[in-house]
N, C-alpha and C positions, 0 to 999 in steps of 0.2 A: 750674267749681269742682271737679268730680270729678277733672279732669285735673291741677289744681293740687295737690290732695291727693296724688295718685300721685307727682307730681314731687317733692314734699317728702319723701315716704317713701323714694323711691329714692335720694335724695341724703343720706340719714341717715348717722350715724356707724356704724362697724363694730360688730357685736355683740362682747361680751366673749368671749374665748377660753375654752373649756371644756376642762380638762385631763383629765377622766375622766368616765365615765358613772356617775352616782350614783343613789341611790334617788329623788332628786327628779325624775328624768327619766322615771320609769315611767308608763305610761298609766293606771294605776289610782290616781292621786293624788287628793287632796282638792281641792275648788274653790280654797281659799286657796293651796294648793301650786301648782296649775296657774297661778293668776294670778301668783304670784311668779316662776315659771319663765318664763312668757310675758313679763313685764316685763323680766326679765334679758336677753331676746333682742331687745328693742325699743330703738332703731329697727332695721328690717331693713337688711341690707347690700346686698341685690339683690332682683330680682323674685321669685326662687324662695323666699327667706326671707320676703318679704312675703306670698306666698300661704300659706306654712306658718303664719305668725303669724295670718293671717285664719282659717285652719282651727282653730287653737288657740283663738281667741276663740269660734268657733261651738261648739266642744266644751264650752265653759263652760255652755252653755244659758242660758235667760233669767235665772234667779236669779244665776248666776255672772257674767253680763255686767253685771247691775245692781250686783253687789258691786264689780266692776272700776270701773264708772263712779263709784260712791260714793267711791272713793279720790281722785277729782278734787277733792272738797271740801277746803277749807282751804288753808293756805299751803304753801310748799315747791315743789320742782321736780316738776312733773307731766308733763314732756315724754314720758316713756315711756308713760304711760297715754293721752295724746293720740295718740301715734303708733299705738298698738294699736287704739284705737277708730276713728280716721280710716281706717286701712287696712282695717278690717273693713267700714266704710261703703262704701268704693270697691268692694270685691269683692262685696258683697252686691247690688249693682245690675247685676252681669254676668249675661248670659244663662244660664239654668239654675240660678240661685241664689235663686229666689223664696222658698224656705224660710229662707235666711239673711236676706233683706230683711225678711220678716215678723217674724223673731226680733229683728232690729235695731230695727224700728219699735216693737214692743211694749216691748222693754227700755228704749229711749231714753225713750219716753213715760212709763213707770212710774218711771224714775229721775228724771225731771224733777220729780216730785212729792216726791222724797225728798232732793234736793240743795238747798242754800241759797246756795251761792256764785254770785254773778251771772255771773261769767265762765264758769263751768261750765254754767249754764243757757243762756247764749247759744250755747255750743259744742254743746250737745245739740239746740237748735232748728236750728242749722246742719246737724247730721247728719240730722235729720228732713227737712229740705229736700232732702237727697240721696236718702234711702231711702224717704221717705213716699209713700203713696197716700191713698185715703180713710180707711185704717185709722189714719192719723196725726191726723185731724181732731179726735177727742175730746181729744187732748192739746194741740193747738194753739189751738183756739177759746177756751178759758178765758184764754189769754195775751193776747188782743186787748184786754183791759181792764187789762193790766199795763204801766205806763208804760215800764219798762225793757225789756220783751220784745216789745212790740207791733210794732216795726219788723221784728225778725227773724221773728216769727210770721207777719206779713203777707207778707213775701217768701217764706217757706216755703209758705204756702197758695197764693200765686200760682204758684209753681214746680210745685206738685202739679197745678194747672190743670185740675181736674175741675169739672163744673157744681156739685157739692155744695160744693167748697172755695170757689169764687168767690161762690156764693150766700151762704155763711156770712160772707164778708168784707163783702158788700153789706149784709147784715142788721145787721152790727155797727156800721155807720155811725150808726145811729139813736141809740145810747147812748154813742158815743165822744166824748171830749173833743177839743179842737183838736189836740193833739199826736198822739193816736191816729188822728184823721181824716187827718192828713197822711200817716202811714205807710200807712193802708189805701187812700187815694185813689191814692197812687203805685203801690201794688201792683196795684190794679184797672186802672189805666191801662196798666201794663206788660203785663197779661194781656189787654188789649183786650176787656174783658167788657161787652158792649153793654147787658144789663139794668141795669147800674149807672148808665147815663147820666143818667137823670132825677134820681137822688139827688145825683150829683156836680154837675149843673147848679145845683141849689138851693144847694149849698155855694159854688160859684163866684160866685153873685150876692151871697151874704151875707158871705163871708170876705174877708180882705185878706192882704197879705204873702205869705209862702211858701205858705200853704194855697191862696190864690187862684191863684198860679202853678202849683201842683201840679194844681189842678182844671182849669186851662186845658190843661195838658199831657195830662191823662187824657181830657178830652173830645175833644181832637184825635186822640189815639191810638185811642179807641173809635170816633170818627166820628159823634158825636151831632148830627143835623141841627138840633135845636132850639137848639143852642148857637151857631149861625152868626151871628145878628144881634148877640149879646152880644160874641162874639170880634171881629167886624168893627168894632164901635164901639170896643172896647178897643185894637185894633191902630191904628185911626186916631188915637186919643188919644195913642198912643205914638209918633206920627209915622212909623209903618210902619218903625221901626228895631228891630233885634234886641237892642240892648244895654240898652234900657230895662226890659223885662220879657219874659215868655213869650208875650204876647198876639199879636204879629206872627207868630212862628213857629207858634203854635198855629192861628191863623187860616188860614195857608197850608197847614198840614198837614190841616186839616179840609176845605178846598176840594179838596185833592188826593184826599181819601178819598171825596168825593161823586161816585161813578161813575154814579149813577142818572140824572142829568140833566146830561149833558155840556154841552149848549148853554148852559144857565143858568150853569154853573160857568165856562165859557169866557168868557162875557160879563163875569162878575164879575172874572175874572183879567185880561182885556184892559183893562177900565176901571181896574183897580188899576195896571197897568203904565203906562197913560197918565198917571196922577196922580203917578208917581214920577219927579220931575225934579231933586231935590236931590242934590248930590254925596255927602252922607252917607247916601244911600239905595242906594248901589251894591250892597251885599250883598243887600238886599231885591229889587232889580231882577233880580239873577242868580237868586234863588230863584223869582221869578215867571216868569222866562223858562224855568226848568226845569219849572215847573208847566204852562206852556203847551205845552211839548214833550211832556210826559206825556199831556196831554189830547188834543192834536191829532195826535201822531205825525208822519208825513211832511208833513202839512198845515201844520206849523209852519215848514217850510223858508223861505217868504217872510219870516217874522218873523226867523228866524236870519240870513238874508241881509241884512236891514235892520240887524240888530245889528252886522254887520261894518263898517258905516259910522260906528259910534259912536266918539266921541273917547276913551272910557275903555278903556284897554288891557285891564284886568282883565275888563271886560264882554265885549270882543271875544273874548278867549281862552276865557271861559266858553261863549260862543256856539259857538265852534269845537269845544269839547269836547262840548257837547250835540248838535252837528251830525254828529258822527262816524258814527252809524248811517245817516245820510242822504247821506253822501259815498260814492257808488258810481260804478261805471263808467257806469251808466244815467243817473244824475243829474248827471254831471260837466259836461255841456254847459250846463245851466241855471246851475250855480254859476259856471262860467267866463264866461258871458254877463254875469252880475251883476258879475263882477270888474272889468269895464271902468270901473265907476263908483267903484271903491275907490281909496283912497290907495295909493301904492307900499308903504308899511309894511304895510297891511292885506293887500295882494296877497301879500307875502312870507309873512305869517302863514298865509294860505289855502294857498299852495303847500306850505308845510311840513306842513299838515294833510293835503293830498293825498298827500304823500310818505310820511307815516306809514302811510297806507292802501295805498300802492303803486299809485295810480291814474295810469297813464301819460298819460292825456289831458291832464293838467296840465303835461306837459313843455314845450310851446311857451311857456306863460306863464313857467315857470321859466327857460327860455333867454332870454326877453325881459328878465326881471329881471336876469339875469346880465350883460346888456349895459348896465345902468344906469351912469350916470356917478357915481352916489353910491356910494362904497366900502362904506358901511354896508348899503345894499340888496343890493349884490353879496355881501357877507359873509353876510347873513341868508338868501340864496337859494342859496348854493353847494352846500351839502349836499343840499338838496332837488333841485337840478338834476341832480346825479350820481345820486341815487336814482331819479329819474324818467326821465332821458334816457340814463343809463348811460354807457358808455365814449365815446359820441360828444361828450360835454361836454368831455372831456379836452383836445382841441386848443385849445378856447377858454380853458380854465384854464391851459394851457401858455403861451399867448400872454401872459396876465396875469402869469404867474410869471416870465417873462423880465425884466420891468421893475418888479416889485412891490417895495414897501417891506417891511421885515422883518415887520411885524405882518400885512400882507395875505398875504405869502408863506407864513406859518405857517398861516393860514386856508385857503389854496389847497391846500396839501399835506394838510391834515386832510381836506378834501373829496375829494381824489384817492384817499385811502386807502379811501374807500367804493366806489370802482370796482373792477373785477376786478384782482387783483394783477398779472397780466401786462400789462394795458393801462397801469396806473399806473406800473409799472416802465419800460415802453417810453417813456412820455411824459416821465418825469423824466430818463431817459437821453438823450432827444433834446434836451431843454431845457438840460441841464447845460452843454454847451460854450458856448452863446451867451448864457446868462443873466447878469444882474448878480450882484454878490456875494451879496446876500440870496437871489436865486433859486437860485444855485449851492448855497448852504448848505442851503436848504430841500430842494432836489432830492436832495442827498447824504443828508440826514436821512431822506427818504422811502425811498430805496434801502436804508438801514440798517433801518428799521422793517419793510420788506418782506423783509428778509434776502435781498436780491437777489445771490446768490453769483455769478451770471453776469456781473454788472457790476463785480466787484472790479477787473478791469484798468482800467476807466474811472475808478474812484475812487482807485486807488493813487497816481497821480501827484500828487494834491492833498496827500498827506502831505509833499511837498516844497515846497508852495506858500509864497510869501512872505507871503501873507495869513493872519494868525493864525486868523481866523474859519473860513476854509476848511480850514486844516490841522487844527484841532480837530474840525470837523465830520466830516472824513474819518476821523480817528482813532477817534471815537466810533462812527461807522457801520460801519466795517470790522470792528470786534469782533463785530458782529451778522451780518455778511455772509459772512465767511470760513468755509470748510469744510476738512476734513482733506485732501481731494484737491488743495488749492491750496498746501499747505505747501511744496512744492518752490519755488514762486515767492515764498513769504513769508519763508523762512529767510534769503535774501539781504538782507532789510531790516535784519537784525541785524548784518550783516557789513560794512556800508558806512560805518561810523564816524559815525553821526548824533550830534547833541548829546545831552546827558544827558536833557533834557526830551523830546526826540523819541524817544530810545531807549526810554524807559518806555512811550510810546504804542505803539511798534512791538512791544515785548515783549508788551503786552496783546493785540495782534492775533494774534500767534503762539500765545499761551496759549489764546485763544479757539478757534483752529483745532484745537489739540491736544486741548482738552476735548471736541471732537466725536468723538474716538476713545474709544469706550466700553470697549474692552478695555485694561486697564492695561498688560498685557505689550506689546501692539502700540504703545501710546502711548510707553512707555519706549523700546522698540526704535527707533522712528522718530526720536525726539529724539536718542538717544545715537549713532545712526549718523551724523547730521550733526555733532553736537558733537565726536565723536572724530576726525572728518575735518578739523577746523579746526586751524590753528596756535594755540598757547596764547594769543596776544594777542587772537584773535577769540573764543575760548571764553568769555571773561569776560562777553560780552554775553548769554550763555545762562544765567548763574547765577540771575538773577531768575526766568527762566522755570521753571527746576527748582524754585526755592523756592515758586513759586505752585502748582505741581502737587503738591509734597510727596512724601513717601515715603522709605524708607531707601535705595533704589537710587540715586536722584539725590543724596541726601545723601552717600552713600559716594563717589560720583563726584567731588563737589566736595571733600570733605575728603581723599579719597585722593590727590589731586594737589596738596594744599596745600603739603607740605614742599618739593616740587621747583618750585613755581610762583615766578614773579617776585614781587617785593614789591608791584608794582602789581596783579598778579592776586590776590595774597593779600588785599589791601585790598578788592577787589571781591568775593572769596569771603566775607569777613567781613560785608560789607554784605548780601549775598544770604542768608547764614545767619541774620542778624538778622531778616529778614522771612520766614523759613521758615514754611510753613503750620502753623497750630495750635500753634506753639511746639514742633514736633517736633524741632528741632535744638538744644534747650537743652543736652543732655548733650554733643553734639559741640562746640558753642561753648565750653562749660565746659572741655573737655579742651584745646582749642586755646589758650584764654586762659591756662590754667594753665601751659602749657609755653612760652608766647610770651616771647621775649627782646627783640624790637624794640619800643621805646617807641611808635612809630607804629602798628604792628600790634596791640600790646596795647591801645592806646586804641580802635582800631576794633573789636576783638573784645569788649572790655568794653561798648562801645555796643551791639553785637549781642546780647551776653548779657543786658543790661537789657531789650532788646526781647523776647527770648525768654522771660525770666522773667515778663514781664507777660502774654504770650500763653499760656504753658504751663498745663496743668491738673495739673501735678505737685503733690504735697503741699507744704504750707508748710515742713514739716521738711526735705524734700529741697532746697527752694530755699534755706533757711537754711544748710544745710551747704555748698552751692556758693558762696553769697554770702560766707560767712565765709572760704572759701579764697581768693576773688578780691579781696576788698576791699583787702587790703594793696597790691595791684598797681595799683589805680585812682588816678587823680588826684583832687584834692579835690572837684571838681564831680561826678565819677562816684561818689565815696564817699558824698556827700550823697544822691545818687539811690538808691544801694543801701541806705543806712540807711532811706530812705523806704519801700523795698520790705520791709525788715525790720519796719517798722511795721504791715504787713499780716499778719504772722506772730505770732499770739498764743500763744506757748509760753514757758515759763520760760527754757530755754536761750537762745532768741533775745533775750528781754528782758534777761537778764543780760549777754549779749555786747554788745548795743547800748548798754547803760548805761555800758560802759567808755569810750565816746566822749563822755560828758558832761563829761569833763575836757579835751577837745580844743577849743582855742579856735576853730578854723575849722569844726568839725563839731558843736559842742554844740547849736546850734539844731536841726539835722537830727536829731540823736540824741534830743533832748528831745521833738520832735514824734513821732518813731517810737515811743518807749516809751509815751508818753501814748496814742497811737492803739491800740497793741497791747493795753494794759491796759483801755482803755475798751471795746474790742471783745470782751474776754473777762473777765467779772466773776469767773471762777474763779481768776484770778491774784491771789493774796492773800499776806499775811504781812508781817512787819516789814521784810524786805528790799525787797519791792515798795513799801511805804510810803516807805522811804528813797529809793528810785530815783525815785519820782514827785515827792517833795518837791524833790529835787535838779533834776529836769527842769523843774519850775515856776520855780525860781530861775534856770535857765539860759536860759529863753526871753526874748526881748526883742522889742519892737515892739507897737504897738497891736493889730495883727491877731491876736495870740496871746491876747488877753484872754478871748475866748470859750472857747478850748480850756482855758485855765487854770481858768476858772470851772467847766467841766465836770469837770475832774480833781479840783478841791477838793470838789465835790459827791460824786464817786465815792469819794474818800478817807474822807469822813465816815461811810460805811456799810461800809467795807472792813475785814474782820477783820485783826488783826495776828498772829493765831496761824497756825500751819501753814507755817512757814518751810522752805525747802529749804536745806540746808547742804552745802558741798563735802566729799566724802570724799577728794579728791585735791587737794593745794594747788598742784600744778604745779611744785614745786621739789624735793621729796624724798619719801621713803616714810613720812613721818610718818602715823600712824593705820593702818598696815598691818603685817602680820606673816606669817611663813611658816606652812605647813600642817603640823599635827600630826594624824595619823590621820584619824579621822572622828568625828562627834558621839558615837557610841556608845562607841568606844574611848577617847575623851578623857574621857568621863564616868566611866570606870572607873579613871582615873589619880588618884593622890593629888597634892597640890599640888606636892610636891618633884619627883615624876617628870614632871609636866606642865611645870613650869618648865624642867627639864633638856632635855626634848624640844623645848620651844619655842625654847630658845637654839640648838639644832642646826638647827631649821627656819629660824630667822631668818638664820643664816649661809648656808644653802643658798639662801634667797630672794634674797640680794644677788648670787648668781652669775647668776641668770636675769632678774631684774627691776631696772630702773633708770629714771631720769628723764632724758629727752633732749629739749631744745628745748620744754620744757613738756608733754611727753607721757609717759605711763606706758607703758613698753615692756617686752615679754617677748621675749627673744632666742631662745627655742626650747629652752632647757635649764633644767631645774629643776622645781619643783612649784607648786601653786596659791598665789596671793597672797590673803591673808585680811584682812578688816577687824579691827581691834583689838576693836571693839565688836560685841556681838550685837544683832540686831534682830528685832522681831516683825513687825508690819504696817508697810508702808512703800510709798512711791512713789519710783521710782529713774529718773533720766535718766543715760544714759551714751553717749558717742560711741565707736565702735570702728572699726578698720581692720585688714584682714588682707592677706596676700600670696597668691600662687598656691599652691594646695593647702592653704591655711590651715584650721585647725581649733581652735576654742576654745569657751568657754561661760561662763555665769555661774551659780554655785551660789547658790540661795536658801535661807536657813536651813541652810547647810552641806550642801545636798542638790542633786545634779545633776538637770537643769540646763536653762537657757535656751540653746539651741544656736546656735553661730556656726560657719559653715564655707563653704568655696569651693563654690558651687553647680555648678561644672563637674565635680565628683567624683561622677559618676553611678554609679560602681561601689559606692559606699557609700550611695546614696540621697540625696545632697545636693541633687539638682535640685529638691527640694521647697522649699528655702530655709531661712533662719535664723529663729529666734524660736519654734520649737516646743519642747515639753517632752520632750526626746529620750528620757529613761529611763522615761517612763510606759508601763505595760502595759495597765491597765484603762481608763484615761482617755486622751483624745486626746494624741498625741505629735507630730503633724505640724502645721506652721503652716497657717492658713486660706488664705493666698495667698503667692505668691512676691513678696517686696518688697525683696530685697537690691540694693544698688548695685554697680557694677562693682568688681572687685578693685582695690585700691589707693585707692579712694574711701572717704570717711568714711560711716559708717552711724550711726543713732541709735536706741537702745532707749528706750522708756518702759515701765517694768515696774511693775505694781501687785500687791502681795502682801497679800491680805486673808484671814485664816484660812489655810486650805490652798489657797485659790484664787488662780490667777495669771492676770493679764491682761497681754498684751504687744502693744505697738505697735512696728513696725519702720518707720522712716522715714515715720511718720504713718499707716501702714496697720495695721489690726487683724489680728494673726496668731494670737493666742490669747485666748479670751474666757471669763474666769472658769473656767479649767480646773483641777481639783484636781491638785496636785502630789503624787505618791506618794512614800512614804518608801523610797528606793532601798536604804538600809542595812538595813532590816528591814520588809518590806511588811506584816507583821502588826501593826505599830505605826502610830499616826497620825503625821503630820508633826510635827517638833519645833516647839514653840511659839516658841522664841527661839533663834537661832543666828547665826553670822557669815555674811557675804556673801563669796563667793570668786570670784576671776577665775581661770578654769581655765588650767593649763599643759598643753598637749597637743602639744608638740614642734614648733610652728611659730610664726613671728613674729606678734605682735599688738600693736597700740598702742591706748591709751585716752586720753580727755581728758574734761573737763567732766563729772565724776561727781558728780551732785547727788542728795541723798536727803532726803526728808521723811518723818518718822515719823508714821504715822497713829495717832492716839490711839484706841484701842479699849478697852473694858472689860477688866479682868483676867479671864483665863479663869475660868469658874465652877468652884468647888470645893465638895465636899460639906461640910455642917456636921459637927461631931464626932458629933452624934447620928445623922446619916444614915450616916456611916462605920461607926459601931458597929452600926447596924442592917443593914448589908450592901448599901447602895445602890450603884449604878454610874452614872457619868455617861455619857449617850448623846450629849449635845451641850453643849460648854462654850464655844461661841462661836468656836472656832478651827479646827474640823475636822468634816468629814462622814464620817469614817472608819468610824463605826458604822452607816452608812446605805447603802442601795442604791436605785436607781430614778432618778427624774427630778432630776438635779443641774443641769439647765439652768434650770428655773423656780424651784427651791429653791436659794438661794445664801446665802453668808455675807455679812453687811453690818453693819458696826459692832458685831460680836460677837453679832449676832442671826441667826436663820434666817429670811431674808426670802423671801416667796413672790411672784414676779412672773410670772404666767401668760403674759404676752406675750413672754417670753424664749423660750418654746417648750419643746421636750422632749416626752416622752411619759409619761403616767401619773402616778402618785403617788410619794411618797417613803416608803420602808419601812425598818424596822430590818433590818440584815443577818442578825440572829439571830431565832429564833422564841421566843415566850414563852407559857406556859400560865397560871399563876397569878402575879400580880404586883401591885405598887403602883407606879403610873406618875405622876410629877409633872412639871409643866412650867408655864411662864408664856406668855401670849399677849397680843397687842395687836391689836385690830380696827380696820379702816377702815370708813367708812360702807357699810352693806349687805353686809359681808363674810360669806361662807359657806364653811366648810371642815368637816372632821370628823376624828375620831380613829378609825381602823380598828383593831379588836381581833381577835386570833386569825384574822387574815386571810391568805388565800393571796396570792401575787404576781400571780395572774391572776383575771379576773372582777370582778364588782361587789362590792367589799369590804363594802358596807352589808348585803348579804344572804349572800354567801359566807362572810363573817365577821360582824362587827357593827360598828356605827358609833355613837360618841358625838358628838352634834352640836356644832359650833362655829359660832355664829351671832350676828349683830348683832340681838338680839331686838327692838330698838326701831326698826329701819328700817321705813319706811312700807310698803315692798313686802311685808313679812312679817307685817303686823299681823293677818292673818286665817288664819294657819296653824293646823293642828291642834296640840293640846297636846303631842303626842309628836314634834313637829318642831322645837321650840325648843331653845335652847342647853342642853347637858348631858343631853338625852334620849338614850336608846338608841333610835335612829331606828326608828319604827314599832312599838316594843315597850313601852318604859317612858317616861312623861313625867317631866320634871324641873320643879322649882319655878322660878318666874321672879322677877326683881327683884334679883338679886345680882351682875349684871354691872356693872363699873365703866364710866364713860362711854367712848365711842369715843375712841381715842387714848391711853388709860391702860392700864397693864399689869395683867392679871389672873393670879391663881395658881389652878391646878387640880390636883386629885389624882383619879386613877381607880384604884380598888381592885377587882380581879377575882379571885375565888377560887371555883373550880368554877362554880356557877350564880349565885353571889352577887356583885352589883356595887354599888359605892357611888361616887358622884361628889361631890366637895367643891369648891366654888367660893368663893374668897376667904374661906375659913374656915367656910363654911356648907355643910352637907350638903344638896345640892339634889336628889339622887336616891339611893335605896337600895331594892333589891328583888331578887327571885329571878327570873332569866331563864326558868327552866323553868316556874315557876308562871305567869308572865305569858303564856307561850305555850301553856299546857296546853289551853286551849279556843280556840286561834287567837289570833294577835297582833291588836292593836287596829287595825292598818292592813289586816287581812284578807289579808296576803301571806304567802308562804312565806319562811321565814328559815332555810335549812339551816345557816347559819353558827353558829346557836345551839348546834348539836350538836358543833361542833368543840372539841377540848380544847386545841389549841395553834395558834399561827400568828404572823404578824408583826404588829407595831404600825406603823401608817402615818398619814401626814397625807394626807387625801383632798381634793384641790383641787376647786374649783367655779368657777374663772375669776376669783377675787377676790384682791386683795392683802391680806396680813396678815403678822404677825411672831410668831416663837416664840423662846424662850430658856430656858436653865437646865433642860435636859431630863435627867431621871435616872429610874432604875428599880430596884426591889428585886424580884429574881426569887425567887418563893416556891416554885418547884417543887423536888422532891427532886433533890439533886445527883447527876448521873450523869456517868459518864466521857464526855467529849465525843468525838464522832466526828471523827477527823482528816480534814481535807479532802484531796482528791487534789492532789498537788503539780503545779502547772502549770509548763511550761517558760517561763523568763523571758528577755527579751532581754538579751544580755550587755552590760554597761556598758563604755563606752569606757575604755581604759586612760589613766591620767594620764601 
């Protein structure tokens, strides 16, 4: 059980991430604080944390451990407490931890008296079973009279297994009821406690049912001699069968335990054996036979020999099992002499027993059996014959193999595999030429299993056999036999013009030999040397070999010769590329199919493309882009297959495109299935447009087989929101919805309406010089300025496909601000090798993409861009390249990003094309604004739901979500989030929403380094009602100045609701108001005059100014509407040193 506990603990979930070190992690914490922190770290993630948690439990002391255990009382999730206590139990039993063990025993025992929950009581008794010694008995003995706990307590006392514990169990039998007696008797029997025999014998005579059976078991385990006559009678009454009750098993167990008078016991056992003649007594006969062996040792050999003559195969096999210790080289002669009177089947069983022991003296008998006319006897003896007689058996087996039927031939070769590899190979090779078909096939198979490379020349001719069985056997075996050194003789197999079926087998043989070359360079060189030496018509036979090996070199070899190859060779190239290893040739096949003009070749390439799409691990977005380009070239059958592949790609652009085929008579069924599957696989696809597509798909499907899918879609639609539609920004026909660029957001804001309209007219005229619509694409020819949406946008999700040419350079402005970068990654001189999708003009926040995800120049790419507040997330071709990165205001970095502005497609002097521009506006609350009263009072907004411009620090864990400041510690980052400015005296207002067990804090007058709770001060943010915090000190609850001043409780709203809080700090005076109630008001200096209540040093209380911060403790929670009134005297601000900024690209 101890090991089970450890296993459970080590496989526990990961501990919550802790983003900073707070006051709660200090060693001088109170017991409730220590418990809360300990539980926050349970369960442990690994053994190191498990040990650390056990030490933390030990540090609680006895009273603290009892307090922890008392938390197990009541309802709710107590898994953390269970993990903490169980882990401590395990480690307290380790060597050198006697003090921990004694602590655990005392605490568990005393806690037993204080908890009332039955499950918790059972848990504590189980822990006492692990840690307890005699010191646990005072706590366990009273439980023997408790109907619910007697079973657990009895087991625990039996596990303690001291004379005192077992005597106490025996004594308890006198006053116990039937249920309690059952538990106690079982425990005593398990402990084999002899002094309890008399009391249990009395119970066995008087009781019935389960208690009588338990008493039988206990008496047998203890070995009580006085119980023999009673058990013998009971066993006889049960017909000496095990299934009726425990009597027969108990009687035999008791006989086996009587070692004092072996002769008497042997006599009883022998008599019992003689009386067991019924077929349903087989199990009992075997048990008695085992008892006789235990009693007699090697003197039981005659009995075992006699048992081999029995007709019952189970009994014979049991006898051979029991005989194993007595089957020796010294006793072999006697056993073999006895064998003369055995049936052939029993002889074969005995021979196999000798073979298992490696006793060679049985070899003659094995060889004799091998010459039997009965194929079953020969089959049962073959393996033993080889094991005992070794290689000299092989000539005999070889003779049989020449004429054997298929089943016997298989048995023979399996036996031959037990011989030495060299001898087995030689025999098979010798037999092969003269054997019948079954013998030849089996011999070839053996040579393959033994990887007999030297026999390759012998087997090779069978590749041309007219007998299909032999040809296939040779093909299979040669893949196991060939080695790289034989490639010179194997390559010609591919040049002799075999049939297509034979060619595949021969290619597999060559592939196997090539795979033996572990150096990829040498492997490539050897194959290419031969390949390049062949005429084009012979090279085609090597394409599949290259495809199986994979790699870019072989791929380039195939595709590089494509244009000059004959049509027949091109078809074979297409077939090989379709089977290319791991879908590595997807891009190559796409390129060839895109440019193919021949209908036959196009068909073959599209078939290959479909194969590669299915094998490739490229993103669904990339597959969609390629499928979309090729689908118009496919025939209707291939189009239906490609639509089916689109059904595996659950993105809006893919679904929108697939839905266009719902109007196609020949493809509507395939399109309907595809959009249904895509939407069912991704519940995030929603909106009125998705509803319309799915309704149309349901109407398009026909056939009874579609009913199940229709029903699933209708159920899906019932719960699918209709809000959140994506709308096209580009209609594919003209520039409706777009306009030319006028200045920038700041300069435009300074223009009056007339001036702006005049400048807009000029910009629109210029727009038409560079931007146009061609073949449904939005194209920039390289001349002109940015193209802008008519409408301004706040938060949104944007899909856009784009394509550039060599040296291309473009971008997408968000809210009028540059930019999500697009460029030719070969332009290393400007740093383009990092790829597209980064926020190019950022200086303080990341500007480069996380990964390189661009497709080749001339191919389509797809952006998915999410703009939430000032944070930007970008996916390029399905890969995350920017993860909630704040976009800086390029036009004036001292200002936050514009809340609402136009989207722009950048003009940067090179060709770029766009299509499928879809946008979904994300509904977020209006930015928070100050009330008139707050404006008049001089408040300033620090967070309005749209930007973290006023903040510094951890912007990975603290992000904008739905207009709120969300804290997600698992997103990473380092430290806390602080105001970028320092404040001395102020009124700070904010709203917050807790999650269960959430813990955070507001740091005041804090430096950016060190423990803000002490180097500054911390006003606690806490879910006061969480069970793990119920025993904290008063100065640790919500609203308290941590360790200094306690706040009143009872004014938090329920978890999940928004709270309003105000913190007023003027000099040493602090006041905290929660939801309209002042929960704390006091003088910091006075509170610390004689030492703080937590007895700690708080140097931050002496600071006159500092940052305000949110101090994370690994929990999720939310903030909003943060504002401040700075009460300090107005001073001339110090101008920051101007930093050199990266020059913006010119438009």
